[in-house]
C-alpha positions in Angstrom: 32.8 96.7 16.7 35.3 95.0 19.0 34.5 97.5 21.8 30.8 96.8 21.5 31.3 93.1 21.6 33.5 93.4 24.7 30.9 95.6 26.4 28.2 92.9 26.0 30.4 90.4 27.9 30.4 90.3 31.7 33.0 93.0 32.7 36.2 91.7 34.3 37.0 92.4 37.9 39.8 94.7 36.9 37.5 96.7 34.7 35.0 97.1 37.6 37.9 98.1 39.9 38.9 100.8 37.4 35.3 101.9 37.1 34.9 102.5 40.8 38.4 103.9 41.2 39.4 101.2 43.7 42.3 103.2 45.3 39.8 106.0 46.1 37.5 103.7 47.9 40.0 103.6 50.8 39.8 107.4 51.2 36.1 107.2 52.2 36.4 105.2 55.5 38.8 107.7 57.1 36.0 110.3 56.8 33.8 107.9 58.7 36.5 107.2 61.3 37.0 111.0 61.8 33.2 111.4 62.4 33.2 108.5 64.8 36.2 110.0 66.6 34.4 113.3 67.0 31.4 111.5 68.4 33.6 109.6 70.9 35.4 112.8 71.8 32.1 114.4 72.7 31.4 111.5 75.1 29.3 109.2 73.0 29.8 105.4 73.1 31.0 104.3 69.8 31.4 100.6 69.0 34.0 99.3 66.5 31.3 97.2 64.9 29.2 100.3 64.1 32.3 102.1 62.7 33.2 99.1 60.5 29.6 98.9 59.2 29.5 102.6 58.4 32.9 102.4 56.7 31.5 99.6 54.4 28.4 101.7 53.7 30.7 104.7 52.8 32.8 102.6 50.5 29.6 101.4 48.7 28.3 105.0 48.3 31.7 106.0 46.9 31.7 103.1 44.4 28.2 104.1 43.3 29.3 107.6 42.8 32.3 106.8 40.6 30.4 104.2 38.5 27.6 106.7 37.9 30.1 109.5 37.2 31.6 107.4 34.3 28.2 106.3 33.1 26.9 109.9 32.8 30.3 111.1 31.3 30.6 108.3 28.8 29.8 110.4 25.7 32.4 113.1 26.7 34.9 110.4 27.8 34.8 108.8 24.4 36.9 111.8 23.3 38.6 113.1 26.4 39.3 109.8 28.3 38.9 106.9 25.9 40.9 104.7 28.2 38.2 104.6 30.8 36.3 101.3 31.2 33.0 102.4 29.5 34.4 104.2 26.4 37.0 101.5 25.9 34.3 98.9 25.8 35.3 97.0 28.9 32.1 97.9 30.7 28.8 98.9 29.0 27.2 102.2 29.9 24.1 100.3 31.0 26.2 98.2 33.4 27.8 101.4 34.8 24.4 102.9 35.6 23.2 99.6 37.1 26.2 99.1 39.3 26.1 102.7 40.4 22.5 102.5 41.4 23.0 99.2 43.2 26.0 100.4 45.2 24.1 103.5 46.3 21.1 101.4 47.5 23.5 99.0 49.3 25.3 101.9 51.0 22.1 103.5 52.3 20.7 100.2 53.5 24.0 99.2 55.2 24.1 102.5 57.0 20.6 102.2 58.3 21.1 98.6 59.3 24.3 99.5 61.1 23.4 102.7 63.0 19.7 103.3 62.7 17.5 105.9 61.1 19.9 108.8 61.6 22.7 107.0 59.7 20.3 105.9 57.0 19.1 109.5 56.5 22.6 110.8 56.3 23.5 108.1 53.8 20.4 108.9 51.8 21.3 112.6 51.7 24.8 111.6 50.6 23.3 109.4 47.8 21.2 112.4 46.6 24.2 114.6 46.6 26.1 112.1 44.5 23.2 111.9 42.0 23.0 115.6 41.7 26.7 116.0 41.2 27.0 113.2 38.6 23.8 113.9 36.8 23.1 117.6 36.7 25.5 119.9 38.6 29.0 118.7 37.4 31.3 121.4 36.0 29.8 124.5 37.7 30.1 126.1 41.1 27.1 124.2 42.4 28.8 121.0 41.3 32.0 121.8 43.2 29.9 122.6 46.3 27.8 119.4 45.9 30.9 117.2 45.8 32.3 119.0 48.8 29.0 118.5 50.7 29.0 114.8 49.9 32.4 114.4 51.6 31.3 116.5 54.5 28.2 114.3 54.9 30.6 111.3 54.9 32.1 112.7 58.1 28.6 113.2 59.5 27.8 109.6 58.6 30.7 108.5 60.9 29.3 110.8 63.7 26.1 108.8 63.7 28.0 105.8 65.1 27.7 107.6 68.5 23.9 107.4 68.3 23.4 111.1 68.8 24.6 113.6 71.4 27.5 114.8 69.2 28.9 118.2 70.0 28.4 121.0 67.4 32.2 121.1 67.2 32.1 118.2 64.8 30.7 120.7 62.2 34.1 122.4 61.9 36.1 119.3 60.7 33.2 118.3 58.4 33.1 121.8 56.9 36.9 121.8 56.5 36.7 118.5 54.6 33.8 119.8 52.4 35.6 123.0 51.5 38.9 121.2 50.7 37.1 118.6 48.4 35.2 121.4 46.7 38.4 123.2 45.9 40.1 120.0 44.6 37.0 119.3 42.5 37.3 122.8 41.0 40.9 122.0 40.1 39.9 118.6 38.6 37.4 120.3 36.3 40.3 121.5 34.1 42.2 118.2 34.3 41.7 117.2 30.7 41.9 120.8 29.3 44.6 123.4 29.2 44.3 124.0 32.9 45.0 127.2 34.7 47.0 128.4 37.7 44.1 129.9 39.4 42.3 126.6 40.1 45.6 125.0 41.3 46.1 128.0 43.6 42.6 127.6 45.0 43.3 123.9 45.7 46.7 124.8 47.3 45.1 127.4 49.5 42.5 124.9 50.6 45.2 122.4 51.5 47.0 124.9 53.7 43.7 126.0 55.3 42.6 122.4 56.2 46.0 121.7 57.6 45.9 124.8 59.8 42.4 123.9 60.7 43.7 120.6 62.1 46.1 122.5 64.3 43.2 124.7 65.6 41.0 121.6 66.2 43.7 119.9 68.1 44.0 123.0 70.3 40.3 123.4 70.8 40.0 119.7 71.7 42.8 120.0 74.2 44.4 116.9 72.8 47.2 115.3 74.9 50.8 115.9 74.1 51.3 112.7 72.2 48.1 112.9 70.3 48.6 116.6 69.4 52.2 115.8 68.2 50.9 113.0 66.0 48.1 115.2 64.6 50.6 118.0 63.8 53.0 115.5 62.1 50.1 114.1 60.0 49.0 117.6 59.0 52.6 118.5 58.1 53.0 115.3 56.2 49.8 116.1 54.3 51.2 119.5 53.3 54.5 118.0 52.1 52.7 115.3 50.2 50.2 117.4 48.4 52.4 120.5 48.2 54.9 118.7 45.9 52.3 117.7 43.4 50.5 121.1 43.6 53.7 123.0 43.0 54.4 121.0 39.8 50.8 121.6 38.6 51.1 125.4 39.3 54.4 125.6 37.5 53.0 123.9 34.4 49.2 123.5 34.6 48.8 120.8 32.0 46.9 117.4 32.2 50.2 115.6 32.9 50.6 117.6 36.1 47.1 118.6 37.1 45.8 115.0 37.0 48.5 113.7 39.4 47.9 116.7 41.6 44.2 115.9 41.8 45.0 112.2 42.6 47.5 113.2 45.3 45.0 115.6 46.9 42.4 112.9 47.0 44.7 110.3 48.6 45.9 113.0 51.0 42.5 113.1 52.6 43.5 110.0 54.5 46.3 111.8 56.3 44.3 115.0 57.1 41.3 113.0 58.4 43.8 111.2 60.7 45.2 114.6 61.8 41.8 115.7 62.9 40.9 112.4 64.5 44.1 112.6 66.6 42.3 115.1 68.7 40.3 112.2 70.2 43.3 109.9 70.6 46.2 108.1 68.9 44.0 105.0 68.3 41.6 107.0 66.2 44.4 108.6 64.2 45.9 105.2 63.6 42.6 103.8 62.5 42.2 106.5 59.9 45.8 106.8 58.6 46.0 103.0 58.1 43.9 103.3 55.0 46.7 105.1 53.2 48.6 101.9 52.6 46.0 100.1 50.4 45.0 103.4 48.8 48.5 104.3 47.8 49.4 100.7 46.8 46.4 100.4 44.5 47.0 103.8 43.0 50.2 102.3 41.4 47.9 100.1 39.3 44.6 101.9 39.0 43.8 105.5 38.1 42.7 107.8 40.9 41.0 110.4 38.7 
């Protein structure tokens, strides 16, 4: 009864922050920065204002996705994750659906207003992917692929900041991000169960692959010595950061180790996005990796998974 009464009240700011996984929100803009860097590297004119607007749109889409995720999962979370805002009674399920839908609409509208029809279309496709994952595809192979595609589209969203004329080479980093996120989502599917080494090994393999891909991308882009060095350092740091958590999860694949590994892999996206962005220049790498500070700091207070 107490939980139901709480849910009828207006949810607190901290409850909403937990609902939308506020640390994770800062992992979305680096995808956009990477996309914009790819557009700039292909010769397009990219304005900071457009990048900022698309970053905000991306954050809104991500917030919508996490809110809807918890709203759809509320019945299962009542047993598996009772501490989450909806099953704990801090946020009603209806509010979760409402906030999720609102954030998706805001994200699509903001993208269109910032960078035109192409950006709006990519944002709309991202929103559809989010809805499919949260509502119908979660848990199966199509679900893992859908979540990966959503993050790949987030990179494409950033590429629209250039207004078109982007080299097909941007597809490689976007596909690398998509494959990595699909693998991490696969590992996350067993986060609340007994877990298994195979899913952890898949995630670890994808981490190595995306880091090696960054090195290849830096070479193909013929990045300058300083930018190439920065990119390689970022890719190496990403491997060290995620590798420690993945080793622990592989050694003992239980919720207590798999959950933190998933969270670390999600936060690690900031560093690997920056590694790929370094191919266009140090400024782009710095703009992407800067988001790791609020993401990591907030992860000390709020859950990432």
